[in-house]
C-alpha positions as CSV (number, residue, x, y, z in Angstrom):
1,M,7.8,-34.5,-13.6
2,T,8.6,-34.1,-9.9
3,V,9.6,-31.2,-7.7
4,Q,12.0,-31.1,-4.7
5,L,11.6,-28.7,-1.8
6,E,14.6,-27.5,0.2
7,T,14.9,-25.2,3.2
8,S,17.8,-23.0,4.1
9,L,17.6,-24.0,7.8
10,P,16.6,-27.3,9.4
11,S,13.4,-27.7,11.4
12,P,12.9,-26.7,14.2
13,Q,13.7,-22.9,14.3
14,A,12.8,-20.3,16.9
15,V,9.9,-17.8,16.3
16,G,11.0,-14.9,14.1
17,T,13.5,-16.9,12.1
18,V,13.2,-16.4,8.3
19,V,13.5,-19.6,6.4
20,G,14.5,-19.8,2.7
21,L,12.5,-22.1,0.5
22,L,13.7,-23.4,-2.8
23,G,11.8,-25.5,-5.3
24,H,13.6,-27.5,-8.0
25,I,11.9,-29.4,-10.9
26,E,13.2,-32.7,-12.0
27,N,12.3,-34.6,-15.2
28,G,10.2,-31.7,-16.4
29,A,9.6,-30.6,-20.0
30,R,11.4,-27.6,-21.4
31,G,9.7,-24.3,-20.8
32,T,9.0,-21.6,-18.3
33,Q,9.0,-22.9,-14.8
34,V,6.9,-21.2,-12.1
35,F,6.5,-22.0,-8.4
36,R,3.8,-21.4,-5.8
37,Y,4.3,-21.6,-2.0
38,S,1.5,-22.3,0.5
39,I,1.6,-22.8,4.2
40,S,-0.7,-24.8,6.6
41,E,-0.5,-24.1,10.4
42,D,-1.5,-26.7,12.9
43,G,-3.4,-28.8,10.5
44,G,-5.4,-25.9,9.1
45,P,-6.1,-25.1,5.4
46,F,-3.2,-24.2,3.2
47,R,-2.8,-20.4,2.5
48,I,-0.9,-19.1,-0.5
49,V,2.0,-16.9,0.6
50,R,3.4,-16.5,-3.0
51,D,1.5,-17.3,-6.1
52,F,3.1,-18.8,-9.3
53,S,6.3,-16.9,-10.0
54,Q,9.4,-17.5,-12.1
55,D,11.4,-16.9,-8.9
56,A,12.0,-20.4,-7.5
57,A,13.2,-19.1,-4.1
58,F,11.1,-17.6,-1.4
59,A,12.0,-16.1,2.0
60,W,9.3,-17.4,4.4
61,Q,8.5,-15.6,7.6
62,P,6.5,-18.1,9.7
63,G,3.8,-16.7,12.0
64,L,5.1,-15.1,15.1
65,Y,4.1,-17.9,17.5
66,E,5.1,-21.5,18.0
67,H,3.3,-23.9,15.7
68,E,3.5,-27.0,13.5
69,A,3.6,-26.0,9.9
70,R,3.4,-27.8,6.6
71,V,5.1,-26.1,3.6
72,R,4.0,-26.9,0.1
73,V,5.5,-26.0,-3.2
74,T,3.5,-26.4,-6.4
75,A,5.6,-26.3,-9.6
76,R,4.3,-25.8,-13.1
77,V,5.7,-25.6,-16.6
78,N,3.7,-22.9,-18.4
79,E,3.9,-24.3,-21.9
80,T,2.7,-27.8,-21.0
81,K,0.7,-27.0,-17.9
82,D,2.4,-30.0,-16.2
83,T,2.4,-29.6,-12.4
84,A,3.9,-31.3,-9.4
85,E,3.8,-30.8,-5.6
86,A,6.0,-31.5,-2.7
87,E,5.4,-30.9,1.1
88,L,7.5,-31.0,4.2
89,P,6.7,-30.4,7.9
90,Y,8.3,-27.6,9.8
91,R,8.2,-26.7,13.5
92,V,8.4,-23.2,14.9
93,V,9.4,-23.2,18.6
94,S,9.2,-20.6,21.4
95,R,12.1,-18.3,22.3
96,V,10.8,-18.2,25.9
97,T,12.4,-20.7,28.2
98,G,11.4,-19.3,31.6
99,S,8.9,-16.9,33.2
100,G,10.4,-13.8,31.8
101,A,10.3,-12.1,28.4
102,V,13.1,-12.6,25.9
103,L,14.5,-9.7,23.8
104,T,16.2,-10.5,20.5
105,P,17.8,-8.1,18.0
106,T,16.7,-8.4,14.4
107,A,18.4,-7.7,11.1
108,H,16.8,-4.2,11.2
109,P,18.8,-1.7,13.3
110,L,15.7,0.0,14.6
111,V,13.5,-3.1,15.3
112,A,13.7,-5.6,18.2
113,L,11.8,-8.8,18.7
114,L,10.2,-9.2,22.2
115,S,9.0,-12.7,23.1
116,V,6.4,-12.7,25.9
117,P,5.5,-15.8,28.0
118,A,2.0,-17.2,27.4
119,C,-0.7,-15.0,28.8
120,P,-4.4,-15.8,29.5
121,A,-6.8,-15.9,26.5
122,G,-9.1,-12.9,26.7
123,S,-6.2,-10.6,27.8
124,R,-4.1,-8.5,25.6
125,V,-0.4,-7.7,25.4
126,R,1.6,-4.6,24.3
127,V,5.2,-3.4,24.7
128,A,6.1,-0.2,26.5
129,I,9.1,1.7,25.0
130,Q,11.1,4.3,26.9
131,R,14.2,6.0,25.7
132,D,16.9,6.4,28.4
133,H,16.6,9.8,30.2
134,D,13.2,10.5,28.6
135,Q,10.0,10.7,30.6
136,A,7.7,9.8,27.7
137,V,6.6,6.2,27.2
138,T,5.2,5.0,23.9
139,Y,3.6,1.7,23.1
140,T,3.3,-0.9,20.4
141,G,-0.1,-1.9,19.3
142,E,-2.1,-4.3,21.4
143,E,-2.6,-7.9,20.4
144,A,-4.7,-10.8,21.8
145,C,-2.9,-13.2,24.2
146,R,-2.6,-16.7,22.7
147,G,-3.4,-18.7,25.8
148,N,-0.8,-21.5,26.0
149,R,1.5,-19.9,23.4
150,S,3.9,-17.0,23.5
151,N,3.3,-13.6,22.0
152,N,6.1,-12.2,19.9
153,V,6.1,-8.5,19.0
154,Y,8.3,-6.6,16.5
155,V,9.1,-3.5,18.5
156,A,9.6,-0.4,16.3
157,G,9.4,3.4,16.6
158,M,12.9,4.0,18.1
159,R,15.7,6.5,17.2
160,A,19.0,5.2,15.9
161,D,22.0,4.6,18.1
162,S,20.0,5.2,21.3
163,A,19.5,3.3,24.6
164,Y,16.0,2.1,25.3
165,Q,14.1,0.1,27.9
166,L,11.4,-2.2,26.7
167,R,8.9,-4.2,28.8
168,P,5.8,-6.3,28.1
169,E,2.5,-5.3,29.6
170,I,-0.5,-7.6,30.0
171,L,-3.9,-5.9,29.9
172,H,-6.9,-7.4,31.7
173,G,-9.7,-4.9,31.1
174,A,-8.5,-1.7,32.7
175,D,-5.8,-3.5,34.7
176,V,-2.2,-3.4,33.5
177,A,0.4,-6.0,34.7
178,P,3.8,-4.8,33.7
179,G,6.8,-7.1,33.2
180,A,10.5,-6.3,33.8
181,W,12.3,-3.6,31.8
182,L,14.8,-5.0,29.3
183,A,17.6,-2.9,27.8
184,F,18.0,-2.5,24.1
185,H,20.4,-0.3,22.1
186,T,19.4,0.5,18.5
187,G,21.8,0.4,15.7
188,L,23.2,2.9,13.2
189,L,21.6,4.2,10.1
190,D,23.3,3.9,6.7
191,G,23.3,7.6,6.0
192,R,21.0,7.4,2.9
193,F,18.3,9.5,4.4
194,P,17.2,12.9,3.1
195,P,17.5,16.1,5.2
196,V,14.3,17.1,7.1
197,S,13.4,20.6,8.3
198,T,10.4,22.3,9.9
199,A,8.9,24.6,7.3
200,T,6.2,25.9,9.7
201,P,6.7,25.6,13.4
202,R,3.7,24.0,15.3
203,V,0.9,26.3,16.3
204,G,-1.4,25.1,19.0
205,S,-1.5,21.8,21.0
206,A,0.6,18.7,20.5
207,A,-0.2,16.5,17.6
208,S,-2.4,13.4,18.2
209,E,-0.7,11.6,15.3
210,P,3.0,12.4,16.0
211,L,4.5,10.1,13.3
212,I,4.8,10.7,9.6
213,I,5.2,7.7,7.3
214,R,6.3,8.7,3.8
215,S,6.0,6.7,0.6
216,S,9.0,7.8,-1.4
217,D,12.1,6.3,-3.0
218,R,12.7,4.9,0.5
219,V,9.8,4.4,2.9
220,I,10.6,6.3,6.1
221,A,8.8,7.0,9.3
222,S,9.9,10.1,11.3
223,D,8.6,12.1,14.3
224,L,7.6,15.7,13.9
225,E,11.1,16.8,14.8
226,G,12.4,14.9,11.8
227,N,14.1,12.0,13.7
228,V,14.0,8.8,11.7
229,L,12.2,6.1,13.8
230,W,11.9,3.4,11.2
231,Y,12.4,2.6,7.5
232,L,11.4,-0.2,5.2
233,P,14.6,-2.0,4.4
234,T,13.5,-3.3,1.0
235,E,12.6,-1.2,-2.1
236,A,8.9,-0.9,-2.5
237,F,6.1,1.5,-3.5
238,L,4.0,1.9,-0.3
239,T,0.3,2.4,-0.9
240,R,-1.3,1.8,2.5
241,V,-0.5,1.3,6.1
242,L,-2.3,-1.6,7.8
243,P,-3.1,-2.0,11.5
244,G,-0.7,-4.2,13.4
245,G,2.6,-3.0,11.7
246,D,2.0,-4.4,8.2
247,F,2.0,-2.5,4.9
248,L,0.6,-2.9,1.3
249,V,3.2,-2.3,-1.4
250,I,3.7,-2.5,-5.1
251,G,7.1,-4.0,-6.0
252,D,9.4,-4.9,-8.8
253,G,10.1,-8.5,-9.4
254,R,9.5,-11.7,-11.5
255,N,6.0,-12.5,-12.6
256,S,4.7,-15.8,-14.0
257,V,4.7,-15.1,-17.8
258,N,7.4,-12.7,-19.1
259,T,10.6,-10.9,-18.3
260,M,9.2,-7.6,-17.2
261,R,10.0,-6.6,-13.6
262,R,8.8,-3.1,-12.9
263,W,5.5,-2.8,-10.9
264,Q,4.7,-6.5,-11.3
265,L,4.1,-7.5,-7.7
266,V,1.5,-6.8,-5.0
267,R,2.8,-7.6,-1.5
268,E,1.9,-7.4,2.1
269,V,5.1,-6.9,4.2
270,D,5.9,-6.5,7.9
271,L,8.1,-4.1,9.8
272,L,11.3,-6.0,8.7
273,G,10.2,-6.0,5.1
274,N,9.4,-9.8,5.2
275,V,6.9,-10.8,2.6
276,L,3.7,-12.2,4.2
277,R,1.7,-12.5,0.9
278,E,2.5,-11.9,-2.7
279,T,1.0,-12.2,-6.2
280,N,2.1,-10.9,-9.5
281,I,0.4,-9.3,-12.6
282,G,1.1,-12.3,-14.8
283,R,-0.7,-14.7,-12.4
284,V,-3.6,-12.2,-12.1
285,A,-3.8,-12.0,-15.9
286,E,-4.1,-15.8,-16.1
287,Q,-7.1,-15.7,-13.8
288,L,-8.7,-12.8,-15.7
289,A,-8.9,-14.9,-18.9
290,S,-11.8,-16.8,-17.5
291,R,-13.6,-13.4,-17.0
292,G,-13.2,-12.4,-20.6
293,I,-10.0,-10.3,-20.3
294,Q,-7.3,-11.8,-22.5
295,S,-3.7,-10.8,-22.1
296,D,-0.8,-11.2,-24.5
297,C,1.9,-8.8,-23.7
298,K,3.9,-8.4,-26.9
299,K,4.0,-6.3,-30.1
300,G,1.3,-7.2,-32.5
301,S,-1.2,-8.3,-29.8
302,Q,-4.4,-6.6,-29.1
303,Q,-4.5,-6.5,-25.3
304,C,-2.2,-6.7,-22.3
305,V,-2.6,-6.7,-18.5
306,S,0.7,-4.9,-18.0
307,G,1.3,-4.0,-14.3
308,F,0.0,-2.8,-11.0
309,H,0.1,0.9,-10.3
310,H,-0.7,3.6,-7.7
311,E,-3.1,1.9,-5.3
312,V,-3.6,-1.2,-3.2
313,I,-6.1,-1.1,-0.3
314,R,-7.3,-3.6,2.3
315,L,-11.1,-4.1,2.8
316,P,-12.8,-4.9,6.1
317,N,-13.5,-8.5,4.9
318,G,-9.9,-9.2,4.3
319,H,-10.0,-8.8,0.6
320,T,-7.5,-6.5,-1.2
321,L,-8.3,-4.1,-4.1
322,A,-5.5,-3.1,-6.5
323,I,-5.4,-0.9,-9.6
324,A,-3.7,-2.4,-12.7
325,G,-3.0,-1.2,-16.2
326,L,-4.8,-2.7,-19.3
327,E,-3.5,-1.8,-22.7
328,R,-5.8,-2.2,-25.7
329,I,-5.3,-1.5,-29.4
330,F,-8.1,0.7,-30.9
331,P,-8.7,1.6,-34.6
332,A,-7.8,4.9,-36.2
333,G,-10.1,7.8,-35.1
334,T,-10.1,6.7,-31.5
335,Q,-9.2,9.7,-29.3
336,G,-8.2,11.6,-32.4
337,A,-5.6,9.1,-33.6
338,K,-4.8,9.0,-37.3
339,T,-3.7,5.3,-37.1
340,N,-4.4,2.4,-34.8
341,V,-3.7,3.6,-31.2
342,D,-2.7,1.9,-28.0
343,V,-4.8,3.1,-25.1
344,L,-3.8,2.4,-21.5
345,G,-6.9,1.9,-19.4
346,D,-7.3,0.6,-15.9
347,L,-8.6,-2.4,-14.0
348,V,-9.7,-2.6,-10.4
349,I,-9.0,-6.1,-9.2
350,D,-10.5,-7.7,-6.1
351,L,-8.2,-10.2,-4.5
352,D,-9.4,-12.6,-1.8
353,P,-7.3,-13.4,1.3
354,D,-5.2,-15.8,-0.8
355,F,-4.6,-13.0,-3.4
356,Q,-6.9,-14.9,-5.9
357,V,-9.1,-12.8,-8.2
358,A,-12.7,-12.5,-6.9
359,W,-14.1,-9.6,-9.0
360,V,-12.8,-7.2,-11.6
361,W,-13.8,-3.8,-13.0
362,N,-12.7,-2.9,-16.5
363,S,-12.5,0.8,-17.5
364,F,-13.1,-0.1,-21.2
365,D,-16.6,-1.4,-20.2
366,H,-17.7,1.5,-18.1
367,M,-15.9,4.7,-19.1
368,D,-16.3,6.8,-22.3
369,I,-13.4,6.0,-24.6
370,K,-14.2,9.1,-26.6
371,R,-13.2,11.3,-23.7
372,A,-9.4,11.4,-24.1
373,S,-6.9,12.3,-21.4
374,L,-7.3,15.9,-20.5
375,G,-3.6,16.4,-20.2
376,D,-2.8,14.4,-23.4
377,E,-0.6,12.0,-21.3
378,K,1.6,9.6,-23.2
379,C,3.3,6.5,-22.0
380,K,6.4,5.1,-23.8
381,E,7.1,1.5,-24.7
382,G,9.2,-0.3,-22.1
383,A,9.2,-0.6,-18.3
384,G,7.4,2.7,-18.0
385,D,8.1,5.8,-15.8
386,D,6.3,8.3,-13.7
387,G,2.8,7.0,-13.3
388,C,2.8,4.7,-16.4
389,T,2.8,1.0,-16.2
390,P,5.0,-1.0,-18.6
391,I,3.9,-0.6,-22.2
392,F,4.2,-3.7,-24.5
393,L,1.9,-3.3,-27.5
394,A,3.2,-0.2,-29.3
395,P,5.9,2.5,-29.1
396,E,3.5,4.8,-27.3
397,A,0.2,4.5,-25.5
398,N,-2.4,7.1,-24.6
399,G,-2.4,7.5,-20.8
400,W,-6.1,7.7,-20.7
401,L,-7.0,7.6,-17.0
402,H,-4.0,7.4,-14.7
403,S,-6.2,6.3,-11.8
404,N,-4.5,6.8,-8.5
405,S,-6.6,6.0,-5.5
406,L,-9.4,3.8,-4.2
407,N,-11.7,4.3,-1.2
408,Y,-14.1,1.7,0.1
409,V,-17.6,3.1,1.1
410,A,-18.8,0.8,3.9
411,A,-22.3,2.2,4.0
412,S,-23.1,1.0,0.5
413,G,-20.3,-1.5,-0.2
414,D,-19.1,0.6,-3.2
415,I,-15.8,2.1,-4.3
416,L,-14.6,5.6,-5.0
417,M,-11.9,5.9,-7.6
418,S,-9.8,9.0,-8.4
419,I,-9.1,9.4,-12.1
420,P,-6.8,12.5,-12.5
421,E,-6.6,12.5,-16.3
422,Q,-10.4,13.0,-16.4
423,D,-10.4,15.3,-13.3
424,W,-13.1,13.1,-11.9
425,V,-13.8,11.1,-8.8
426,V,-16.2,8.2,-9.7
427,K,-18.3,6.0,-7.6
428,L,-18.4,2.4,-8.8
429,D,-21.1,-0.2,-8.2
430,Y,-19.1,-2.8,-6.3
431,K,-21.5,-4.0,-3.6
432,D,-18.9,-6.0,-1.8
433,G,-18.0,-7.9,-4.9
434,K,-21.5,-8.5,-6.2
435,G,-21.9,-5.2,-8.1
436,S,-22.1,-4.5,-11.8
437,G,-19.2,-2.1,-12.0
438,K,-21.5,0.6,-13.3
439,V,-20.3,4.2,-12.8
440,L,-22.9,5.5,-10.3
441,W,-21.7,9.1,-10.5
442,R,-18.9,11.3,-11.6
443,L,-17.7,14.2,-9.4
444,G,-15.8,17.0,-10.9
445,L,-15.9,19.5,-13.8
446,D,-18.4,18.3,-16.5
447,G,-19.5,15.5,-14.2
448,D,-22.8,14.8,-12.6
449,F,-22.7,17.3,-9.7
450,T,-23.2,21.0,-9.5
451,A,-20.6,22.9,-7.4
452,K,-22.3,25.3,-5.0
453,S,-19.4,27.8,-4.8
454,S,-18.5,31.3,-5.8
455,D,-14.9,30.3,-6.3
456,P,-13.8,31.1,-9.9
457,Y,-12.4,27.5,-10.2
458,P,-13.9,25.4,-7.4
459,W,-13.3,22.0,-8.9
460,F,-10.2,20.0,-8.4
461,S,-8.0,18.7,-11.2
462,Y,-5.3,16.0,-11.3
463,Q,-6.5,15.1,-7.7
464,H,-5.0,12.5,-5.4
465,D,-6.0,10.4,-2.4
466,V,-9.7,10.7,-2.3
467,K,-11.6,9.5,0.8
468,L,-15.3,9.7,1.8
469,D,-16.6,9.9,5.3
470,A,-20.0,8.3,4.9
471,A,-21.3,9.5,8.3
472,S,-21.0,13.1,7.3
473,N,-21.0,12.6,3.5
474,T,-17.9,14.7,3.2
475,L,-15.1,13.9,0.8
476,I,-11.4,14.9,1.3
477,L,-8.8,15.0,-1.4
478,F,-5.5,16.7,-2.5
479,D,-6.1,19.1,-5.4
480,D,-3.0,19.2,-7.5
481,G,-4.7,21.8,-9.7
482,H,-3.2,21.2,-13.1
483,R,-6.1,22.8,-15.1
484,R,-6.6,25.6,-12.6
485,K,-2.8,26.3,-12.7
486,T,-3.1,26.8,-16.5
487,K,-5.8,29.3,-16.0
488,F,-4.3,31.0,-12.9
489,P,-0.5,30.7,-13.1
490,A,0.0,31.8,-9.5
491,A,-2.2,29.1,-8.1
492,N,-1.0,26.7,-5.4
493,N,-2.2,23.2,-4.4
494,R,-5.3,23.0,-2.3
495,G,-6.5,20.7,0.4
496,Q,-10.2,20.2,-0.2
497,V,-13.2,18.9,1.7
498,W,-16.5,18.6,-0.1
499,K,-20.0,18.1,1.3
500,L,-21.9,15.9,-1.0
501,D,-25.7,15.6,-1.6
502,E,-25.8,12.5,-3.7
503,A,-29.6,12.7,-4.2
504,A,-29.6,16.3,-5.3
505,R,-26.2,15.9,-7.1
506,T,-24.7,19.0,-5.5
507,A,-21.2,19.4,-4.0
508,T,-20.3,22.2,-1.6
509,P,-16.7,22.9,-0.6
510,V,-16.4,23.2,3.2
511,L,-12.6,23.5,3.1
512,N,-10.5,24.9,0.4
513,A,-7.1,25.3,2.1
514,D,-4.3,27.0,0.1
515,M,-1.1,24.9,0.7
516,G,1.2,27.8,0.0
517,V,3.2,25.7,-2.4
518,Y,2.7,24.0,-5.8
519,S,3.5,20.3,-6.3
520,M,3.3,19.3,-10.0
521,A,2.1,15.7,-9.2
522,V,1.4,13.2,-6.4
523,G,-0.1,14.1,-3.0
524,S,-2.3,12.9,-0.2
525,A,-5.1,13.9,2.1
526,Q,-6.0,12.7,5.6
527,A,-8.4,13.8,8.3
528,L,-6.8,13.9,11.8
529,S,-8.4,13.0,15.1
530,S,-7.9,16.6,16.3
531,G,-10.5,17.7,13.7
532,G,-7.8,19.2,11.4
533,Y,-6.2,17.7,8.3
534,S,-2.8,16.6,6.9
535,F,-1.9,17.0,3.3
536,E,1.2,16.1,1.3
537,A,2.6,18.3,-1.5
538,G,4.9,15.6,-2.6
539,M,6.8,17.0,-5.7
540,L,8.1,20.5,-5.2
541,H,10.9,22.3,-7.0
542,P,11.8,19.9,-9.8
543,P,14.4,18.8,-10.8
544,D,15.9,19.2,-7.3
545,M,12.8,17.8,-5.7
546,A,11.3,18.3,-2.2
547,S,8.1,17.3,-0.5
548,R,6.1,19.0,2.3
549,S,3.7,17.5,4.8
550,I,1.3,20.2,5.8
551,E,-1.1,20.1,8.8
552,T,-4.0,22.5,8.9
553,S,-6.7,23.3,11.4
554,A,-10.3,22.5,10.7
555,D,-10.8,25.9,9.0
556,G,-7.7,25.4,6.8
557,K,-5.0,27.5,8.6
558,V,-1.6,25.9,8.3
559,T,-0.5,24.9,11.9
560,Y,2.6,22.8,11.0
561,A,4.7,21.8,8.0
562,Q,7.7,19.5,7.6
563,Q,9.8,19.5,4.5
564,V,12.0,16.7,3.1
565,N,14.6,17.8,0.5
566,G,16.2,15.7,-2.2
567,G,13.3,13.5,-3.3
568,Y,9.5,13.2,-3.9
569,T,6.8,11.7,-1.6
570,Y,3.9,9.9,-3.2
571,R,1.9,9.9,-0.1
572,S,2.3,10.5,3.6
573,F,0.4,9.0,6.5
574,R,0.0,10.6,10.0
575,V,-0.2,7.9,12.6
576,A,-0.1,7.5,16.4
577,N,2.5,4.7,16.1
578,L,3.7,2.2,13.6
579,Y,0.9,-0.2,14.5
580,S,-1.9,2.2,13.8
581,A,-3.5,2.8,10.4
582,P,-4.9,6.3,9.7
583,D,-8.4,6.5,11.1
584,K,-9.8,8.3,8.0
């Protein structure tokens, strides 16, 4: 068997050009054909940009600098394991032809590409952005100069149908060397954006993180006046914002093993929605087999790695952690079932920089299967809905955990995991990929900590977006409050901050802010650089749906709130610009 590799555009192409890649197997056996794409730059090692997938075509975004690349496709027939490879060279050339910067429109109406002539190594470059007739100047993130190569920056954070001036600035220590201003006019929006209103006008000084990025049916960034400044042009479930203008998302698409499409992909994408790295749940399941986790996703089977859900985060070492669903059939009597029962548990999967499996945590090994879902959650067979991954093994599965967030604790190298169907936050023995996976403690009602509070119901329930500040040992989260709402029907959501004493196993609430509204699901929590907090009540007033981003002072007083009508928001992120990840 052989494989042919074709490109949509001939080499060379200018920086910023997306090139279509297409693999085609010849003389191969019958069966499921899958394709992996890898890239080498300037003679360096090959890096996987998309792992084995039934999608033979891939839209490749080369690195944003001139270089000599080699493109490799590896093809495989799943049933026979036959493989073949093909390579071709590809040159990416500079857009800069003189001493000045070059401004190029992109396919995104709110994003421009600014190509900056080579600047000295050790210096840094950024782009200044000024709207015509405005005094304020904003900036992209800074990036290192490439010496004898151009720097190329996707410029974003601009309002639609507006005239702007853009210029490069070279930073040498405290010195700034500005280039010439270049005119750019942004394009029009398509009109598919929900109405935004100010629910609570700002109290106090201006915000230090003036942008809100929302993970919803459509990923949108707006300012605090509600003006759209950017959106992700492809459909995706945004989990985290990365420094430099990239994003981690869960997506629908083709995997390596079956026909399921919902929540099958983990991707890193840029401001244009270009895929920089991708893997799929089928490919991950293949690798888990060598770690004792077998997967066969069809009726009559005993176990299935079914899809990613809720969370993907980036670690300081460049690894990526993702939550995935794991179905397993248990005998009658399990969690009160009268017959054999399908239980949907969770995996935490550590992916290296090539999105290859480096470590895994299995809930069935470390959580008590006898403790059923507190909300008696059920997940129906099929593609799944709400927070359920696809279900393959039975007409219905017990939604046992519904884990929804991960947080890396740098001080110990461990992981915090939010498990809302248990009303717990657990700390996992990760130790930077060398840990046992043991549950080190459980925070929440009936867990390992005593709440030092006179509140009639101090503990959170069905919580979201847990983060630990190791320096102060304080933990922030959004308390959806399902169990508290049952006991106290007038209860609202809360934004909580807990002071933990891990040695004494005590937890003291230092913030218990009433959000003034009740979201039945989703939500996020973030500490702001001002000392206050931002919380997202993301699912108000069903079935009409609305979401509200709520800013509070350090003592929990609401100082600003922005509402979006007509849809939900899974999470929101307050950022200084589109190149900055939340600090905490």
